C-alpha positions as CSV (number, residue, x, y, z in Angstrom):
1,R,125.8,88.0,138.3
2,T,127.4,88.7,134.5
3,C,123.8,89.7,132.1
4,H,124.5,88.2,129.2
5,V,122.9,90.7,126.2
6,E,122.4,89.1,122.5
7,Q,123.8,91.1,120.1
8,P,121.6,92.2,117.3
9,S,122.7,90.7,114.1
10,T,122.8,93.6,111.6
11,P,123.9,97.3,112.5
12,P,121.1,100.2,114.2
13,V,118.4,101.3,112.2
14,D,119.5,104.5,110.0
15,A,118.4,107.5,108.0
16,S,119.2,105.7,104.7
17,C,118.0,103.0,106.3
18,R,114.2,104.3,106.8
19,F,114.6,106.0,103.1
20,L,115.4,102.7,101.7
21,M,112.1,101.0,103.2
22,T,109.7,103.8,102.8
23,K,111.0,103.8,98.7
24,W,109.9,99.8,99.3
25,C,106.6,101.0,100.8
26,H,106.1,103.7,98.0
27,S,106.6,100.9,95.5
28,L,104.6,97.9,96.8
29,C,101.7,100.5,97.0
30,D,102.2,101.1,93.1
31,F,102.2,97.7,92.5
32,C,99.1,96.9,94.5
33,K,97.7,100.1,92.9
34,Y,97.0,101.4,96.5
35,P,97.3,105.1,97.1
36,R,100.7,106.1,98.9
37,E,98.6,107.4,101.7
38,I,98.6,103.4,102.4
39,S,102.8,104.2,102.4
40,V,102.6,107.6,104.4
41,M,100.5,105.8,107.1
42,T,102.9,103.0,107.4
43,M,106.0,104.6,108.0
44,S,103.4,106.8,110.7
45,C,102.9,104.2,112.4
46,V,106.6,102.2,112.5
47,D,107.8,105.8,113.5
48,R,105.4,105.6,116.7
49,Y,105.7,102.4,117.1
50,A,109.9,102.6,117.4
51,A,109.3,106.1,119.6
52,S,107.5,103.9,121.8
53,E,108.5,102.0,124.8
54,S,107.6,98.5,123.9
55,G,109.2,99.1,120.4
56,F,112.4,101.2,120.5
57,Q,114.8,97.8,120.1
58,I,113.4,97.7,116.6
59,L,116.0,100.4,115.9
60,F,118.7,98.1,117.2
61,D,118.5,95.7,114.0
62,R,117.4,96.2,110.6
63,D,116.2,92.8,110.4
64,R,113.5,93.2,113.0
65,Y,112.9,97.0,111.7
66,Q,112.3,95.4,108.3
67,L,109.7,93.3,109.5
68,A,108.3,95.9,111.6
69,V,107.6,97.8,108.0
70,M,106.4,94.9,106.2
71,A,104.0,94.1,109.2
72,A,102.7,97.9,109.4
73,L,102.0,97.6,105.4
74,Y,100.5,94.6,105.8
75,L,98.3,95.9,108.8
76,V,97.4,99.1,107.2
77,A,96.7,98.0,103.9
78,K,94.1,95.9,105.8
79,V,92.6,98.4,108.1
80,H,92.5,101.3,105.1
81,S,92.0,99.3,101.9
82,T,89.2,97.4,100.1
83,E,91.4,94.5,99.0
84,A,94.2,93.0,101.4
85,L,97.4,91.9,101.5
86,D,98.3,88.4,102.2
87,P,100.3,87.4,104.7
88,E,102.3,84.9,103.4
89,S,103.0,86.6,100.0
90,V,104.1,89.5,102.1
91,A,106.9,87.2,104.1
92,K,108.0,86.1,100.4
93,L,109.2,89.3,99.9
94,S,111.4,89.3,102.9
95,R,113.8,86.6,100.9
96,G,112.9,84.4,103.6
97,K,113.7,86.3,105.8
98,H,110.5,86.3,107.7
99,T,107.5,83.6,108.1
100,K,104.0,84.4,107.8
101,T,103.7,83.9,111.4
102,D,106.1,86.4,112.0
103,I,104.1,88.8,110.3
104,E,100.9,88.4,112.3
105,D,103.1,88.1,115.3
106,M,104.5,91.4,114.7
107,E,101.2,93.2,113.5
108,L,99.3,92.3,116.9
109,E,102.7,93.8,118.4
110,L,102.4,97.0,116.6
111,L,98.2,97.1,117.6
112,V,99.2,97.0,121.2
113,G,102.0,99.2,121.2
114,L,100.3,101.7,119.2
115,R,97.4,101.3,121.5
116,W,95.1,100.1,118.2
117,R,96.0,103.8,116.9
118,V,96.5,103.0,113.1
119,H,94.1,105.9,112.0
120,P,96.9,108.8,112.1
121,P,96.0,112.0,110.5
122,T,98.4,112.3,107.7
123,P,100.4,115.6,106.1
124,W,97.7,114.8,102.7
125,A,95.3,114.3,104.5
126,I,95.3,117.6,106.5
127,A,96.4,119.2,103.2
128,Q,93.1,118.4,101.4
129,E,91.1,120.0,104.5
130,L,93.1,123.8,104.5
131,L,93.1,123.6,100.8
132,N,88.9,123.9,101.2
133,L,89.8,127.2,103.1
134,V,91.1,129.1,100.1
135,P,88.1,131.4,99.0
136,V,86.5,129.6,95.6
137,N,87.3,133.4,93.4
138,Q,91.2,133.4,94.2
139,M,91.7,130.4,91.8
140,N,90.5,129.0,88.2
141,Q,89.7,124.7,88.9
142,E,92.8,124.4,86.6
143,S,95.1,126.0,89.4
144,E,93.6,124.2,91.9
145,E,94.4,121.2,90.7
146,Q,97.8,121.4,89.9
147,I,98.5,123.1,93.8
148,M,96.6,120.2,94.8
149,E,99.3,118.0,92.9
150,L,102.2,119.5,93.5
151,T,101.1,119.5,96.9
152,R,100.8,115.6,97.3
153,L,103.8,115.3,94.9
154,Q,106.1,117.6,97.4
155,L,104.5,115.2,100.6
156,E,105.0,111.7,99.2
157,I,108.8,112.7,98.6
158,A,108.7,113.9,101.7
159,V,107.5,111.3,104.1
160,C,110.5,109.3,102.8
161,N,113.1,112.4,104.6
162,Y,113.9,111.3,108.4
163,D,114.2,114.8,109.0
164,L,111.3,116.2,107.5
165,S,109.2,113.5,109.4
166,L,109.9,114.6,112.6
167,N,107.6,117.7,111.7
168,R,103.8,118.4,113.1
169,P,101.6,117.0,109.7
170,S,99.9,120.1,109.7
171,V,102.6,122.3,109.2
172,L,104.2,120.5,106.7
173,A,100.9,120.0,104.5
174,F,101.1,124.0,105.3
175,G,104.3,124.7,103.9
176,A,104.1,121.8,100.7
177,I,100.4,123.8,99.8
178,L,102.7,127.5,100.1
179,N,105.4,126.2,98.2
180,A,102.9,124.6,95.3
181,M,101.1,128.4,95.4
182,E,103.8,130.4,95.0
183,S,105.2,128.2,92.1
184,L,101.9,129.6,90.3
185,D,100.8,132.6,92.0
186,A,102.7,134.4,95.2
187,S,99.9,137.4,95.9
188,V,97.2,133.9,96.2
189,A,100.0,132.3,98.8
190,L,101.0,135.7,100.7
191,Q,97.3,135.3,101.5
192,F,96.9,132.1,102.2
193,E,100.0,131.9,104.4
194,T,98.6,134.9,106.7
195,M,95.1,133.6,106.8
196,V,96.5,129.8,107.9
197,S,99.1,130.8,110.0
198,Q,96.6,132.2,112.9
199,I,94.7,129.2,112.2
200,L,97.4,126.8,113.0
201,G,99.8,129.1,115.3
202,T,102.5,128.1,113.0
203,R,106.2,129.9,113.4
204,V,107.3,132.2,111.2
205,D,110.6,130.5,111.4
206,E,109.2,127.1,111.5
207,L,107.0,127.3,108.2
208,R,110.6,129.1,106.6
209,A,113.0,126.0,107.5
210,I,110.4,123.1,106.5
211,R,109.2,125.4,103.2
212,R,113.4,125.4,102.7
213,R,113.4,121.2,103.0
214,L,111.4,120.5,101.2
215,L,112.0,122.2,98.4
216,K,115.5,120.9,98.7
217,V,114.2,117.2,99.0
218,V,112.1,117.6,96.0
219,S,114.9,119.3,94.1
220,E,117.2,116.6,94.5
221,D,114.5,113.7,94.1
222,S,114.9,111.7,90.9
223,S,112.1,109.7,91.1
224,S,108.6,111.6,90.5
225,E,106.2,110.2,88.3
226,P,106.2,111.1,84.3
227,K,103.0,112.3,84.6
228,F,104.2,115.2,86.9
229,A,106.7,116.3,84.2
230,V,104.9,119.4,82.8
231,L,103.8,120.4,86.0
232,T,107.6,119.4,87.9
233,Q,109.0,121.4,85.3
234,R,107.4,124.8,86.4
235,F,108.0,123.5,89.8
236,N,111.5,123.2,89.7
237,R,112.3,126.9,88.5
238,S,110.6,127.9,91.2
239,I,112.4,125.8,93.4
240,V,115.7,127.0,92.1
241,A,115.1,130.5,92.2
242,G,114.2,130.4,95.6
243,L,117.0,128.0,96.8
244,S,118.9,131.1,95.0
245,K,117.3,133.8,96.8
246,E,117.8,131.8,99.3
247,K,121.6,131.2,99.5
248,N,122.0,134.7,98.9
249,I,120.3,135.9,102.5
250,S,122.7,133.6,104.2
251,S,125.4,135.2,102.8
252,S,124.4,138.5,103.6
253,S,123.6,137.5,107.0
254,C,127.3,135.6,107.8
255,V,129.3,138.9,105.9
256,N,126.5,141.7,108.1
257,S,127.7,139.2,111.6
258,S,131.3,139.7,110.8
């Protein structure tokens, strides 16, 4: 007996598709004046649902994946914001692909697939806790605010990157903080790395790889907010220096091994 399997109407989901949907979430959060943490939590829910037994099939149909992201944003905003989105308005953003009922049905599927775990620990939430470990006498308030902004900027950009999304939120947060610290005061960064590495049990190679990747995606991103201009100019100088240094190290290693 032949079993007929219905073919999806769109190509499978890839990293570029996820990138575009994450950017869309950022844009909608900005428009609705939601913090971008709503977008980060949305993609965490979608990623975990797509990795589940009940949700992996959305990766084979971009329309279903789009629906899952839209429903997740609707769900997360309702849980974490004081002002919820109207499901009918969310459906209209799909330009006729999905209805209000589709959004609400997918919301239930997400909740069941995630077992109602819709409060994920985000890298930014962890970063704020880690920054509380910095001794008060090691930096002034201005430096602390700059480090927080630069850390947040990296993590908001990082959520769009599929490879970075596969890493532990705590290590992403740690790497972003170290990059931000090093752009202002390398000595503080070194002391902080030594202390927190012992707490998190982070491998040196894992941390370095994530820090390099964060620097790369930030240097390639062209959508940084205008208010970060002064900070990112200073930050980008450290990025260029860091990437150049890494390139030299890699070349030397290659020569030595030959």
